C-alpha positions in Angstrom: 10.5 170.1 -3.2 12.1 169.4 -6.5 15.3 171.4 -6.9 14.2 172.1 -10.5 11.1 173.9 -9.3 12.6 175.7 -6.3 13.7 178.8 -8.4 10.3 179.0 -10.2 8.3 178.7 -6.9 10.5 181.2 -5.1 10.4 183.8 -8.0 6.6 183.4 -8.5 6.0 183.7 -4.7 8.2 186.8 -4.7 6.2 188.4 -7.5 2.9 187.8 -5.7 3.9 189.2 -2.4 5.5 192.3 -4.0 2.5 192.9 -6.3 0.0 192.5 -3.5 1.9 193.5 -0.3 0.7 193.4 3.2 0.3 196.6 5.2 1.4 195.0 8.4 4.9 194.4 9.9 7.3 191.6 9.8 4.9 188.9 11.1 2.2 189.9 8.6 4.8 189.8 5.8 5.9 186.3 6.8 2.4 185.0 7.0 1.5 186.5 3.6 4.6 185.0 2.1 3.8 181.6 3.6 0.3 181.6 2.1 1.6 182.7 -1.3 4.4 180.1 -1.3 2.0 177.3 -0.4 -0.4 178.3 -3.2 2.4 178.5 -5.7 3.8 175.1 -4.5 0.4 173.4 -5.0 0.0 175.0 -8.4 3.5 173.9 -9.4 3.0 170.3 -8.3 -0.2 170.2 -10.2 1.2 171.7 -13.4 4.5 169.9 -13.3 3.8 166.7 -11.4 6.9 164.7 -12.2 10.7 165.5 -12.0 10.9 165.3 -15.8 8.2 168.0 -16.1 10.2 170.1 -13.6 13.5 169.5 -15.5 11.9 170.6 -18.7 10.7 173.9 -17.1 14.3 174.5 -15.9 15.6 174.0 -19.4 13.0 175.9 -21.4 12.3 178.6 -18.8 9.0 179.5 -17.2 8.3 182.6 -19.3 8.9 185.5 -17.0 6.7 188.2 -15.4 6.3 190.7 -18.2 2.6 190.2 -19.0 1.8 190.0 -15.2 3.7 193.2 -14.7 1.7 194.9 -17.4 -1.6 193.7 -15.9 -0.7 195.1 -12.5 0.8 198.3 -13.9 4.4 197.5 -12.9 5.5 197.5 -16.5 4.7 199.8 -19.5 1.7 198.7 -21.5 2.2 196.7 -24.7 2.8 199.1 -27.6 -0.1 199.6 -30.0 -0.3 200.8 -33.5 -1.1 204.4 -34.3 -4.6 205.3 -33.3 -5.2 201.9 -31.7 -5.9 201.5 -28.0 -3.0 200.0 -26.1 -3.4 197.4 -23.4 -4.3 200.1 -20.9 -7.2 201.3 -23.0 -5.6 204.7 -23.9 -5.0 206.0 -27.5 -1.9 207.4 -29.0 -1.8 211.2 -29.5 -0.9 212.9 -32.7 2.8 212.6 -32.1 2.6 208.9 -31.2 2.9 209.5 -27.5 0.4 207.8 -25.2 -2.5 210.0 -24.1 -3.1 208.0 -21.0 -1.5 208.3 -17.6 2.1 207.1 -17.3 2.7 203.7 -15.8 4.3 203.5 -12.4 7.0 200.7 -11.9 7.1 198.8 -8.6 9.9 200.2 -6.5 12.9 198.0 -5.8 13.5 196.4 -2.5 16.4 197.7 -0.4 19.6 196.3 -1.7 18.1 194.9 -4.9 20.5 195.3 -7.8 18.6 193.7 -10.7 15.5 192.0 -11.9 16.8 188.8 -13.3 14.6 186.9 -10.8 11.6 188.0 -12.8 12.6 185.7 -15.7 11.9 182.8 -13.3 8.3 183.9 -12.6 5.8 181.4 -14.1 2.7 183.2 -15.3 0.5 180.1 -15.1 1.6 179.3 -11.6 0.9 182.9 -10.5 -2.6 182.7 -12.0 -3.4 179.3 -10.5 -2.1 180.5 -7.1 -4.3 183.5 -7.3 -7.3 181.2 -8.0 -6.4 179.1 -5.0 -5.9 182.1 -2.7 -9.3 183.6 -3.6 -11.4 180.5 -4.3 -11.7 178.3 -1.2 -13.9 175.8 -3.0 -10.9 174.8 -5.2 -8.3 174.4 -2.5 -9.1 171.0 -1.0 -9.3 169.4 -4.4 -6.1 171.1 -5.6 -4.1 170.1 -2.5 -5.3 166.5 -2.8 -4.1 166.5 -6.4 -0.8 168.1 -5.6 -0.1 165.5 -2.9 -0.5 162.7 -5.5 2.4 164.2 -7.5 5.8 162.7 -7.4 7.2 165.8 -5.6 5.2 164.9 -2.5 6.4 161.4 -2.3 7.9 160.6 1.1 7.3 164.1 2.5 5.1 165.2 5.4 3.6 168.3 3.7 1.3 170.8 5.4 -0.6 173.3 3.4 -2.7 174.6 6.3 -2.1 178.3 5.8 -3.5 178.0 2.3 -6.3 175.5 3.0 -7.4 176.6 6.5 -6.2 180.2 7.1 -6.9 181.6 10.5 -7.7 185.2 11.4 -4.1 186.2 11.5 -3.5 184.7 8.1 -6.4 186.6 6.6 -5.4 189.9 8.2 -1.9 189.5 6.9 -2.9 188.9 3.3 -6.0 191.1 2.5 -4.8 191.8 -1.0 -3.7 188.3 -1.9 -7.1 187.0 -0.6 -9.2 189.7 -2.3 -11.1 188.1 -5.2 -11.7 191.4 -7.1 -8.2 192.6 -6.9 -6.7 189.2 -7.9 -9.3 188.6 -10.6 -7.1 189.9 -13.6 -4.3 187.5 -12.7 -6.6 184.6 -11.6 -8.6 184.9 -14.8 -5.5 184.4 -17.1 -5.4 180.7 -16.7 -8.3 179.7 -14.5 -9.7 177.4 -17.2 -6.4 175.5 -17.3 -6.6 175.0 -13.5 -10.2 173.7 -13.7 -9.2 171.4 -16.6 -6.2 170.1 -14.5 -8.4 169.4 -11.5 -10.9 167.7 -13.8 -8.3 165.3 -15.0 -7.5 164.4 -11.4 -11.2 163.5 -10.8 -11.2 160.8 -13.4 -14.1 159.6 -15.6 -16.1 158.1 -12.7 -16.1 161.4 -10.8 -17.1 163.2 -14.0 -20.0 160.9 -14.6 -21.2 161.2 -11.0 -21.1 165.0 -11.3 -23.1 164.8 -14.5 -25.8 162.8 -12.8 
């Protein structure tokens, strides 16, 4: 794995497993994290296929988790103008206070002292990973494209838990694998993932699909 992508992959994986946790024990948590990490890694290698792409992300920053947190209810909705619905669909009251229910932040993990890691979350990668975790028809093509990136060169990479999950994998990640629950995140950048996969097919594959 490119060192320039390691922080982005780790933070985005962490966001996914914290936002859609498993109800099982340590084994379930490990299996769910493995699936999320493989999905994020495939997404990262597709979106940033060269070391130069990865280096640019490290310099510019991936954007952070704020919009994702708002979508999942872990951050306050985006402020709206007086009388206008905010991002949660509620309206401001006469005194400007929100008339809707208060948002509930995600509790911190034991020993967690800050949230700086959230600045390394990549919204696009989280969305693409959500698509891969919930759309089995996209996984084979996505993995093939990722393995053609420069990051995979010389590595023996196994994405089995993403591409061919067994019963234990599915039991460990019921939320991460649930299409309806993941739809708000997956829908953010699904079109971009489909466009990326289309570019990997090439003109001949596109012409064959059109026929």
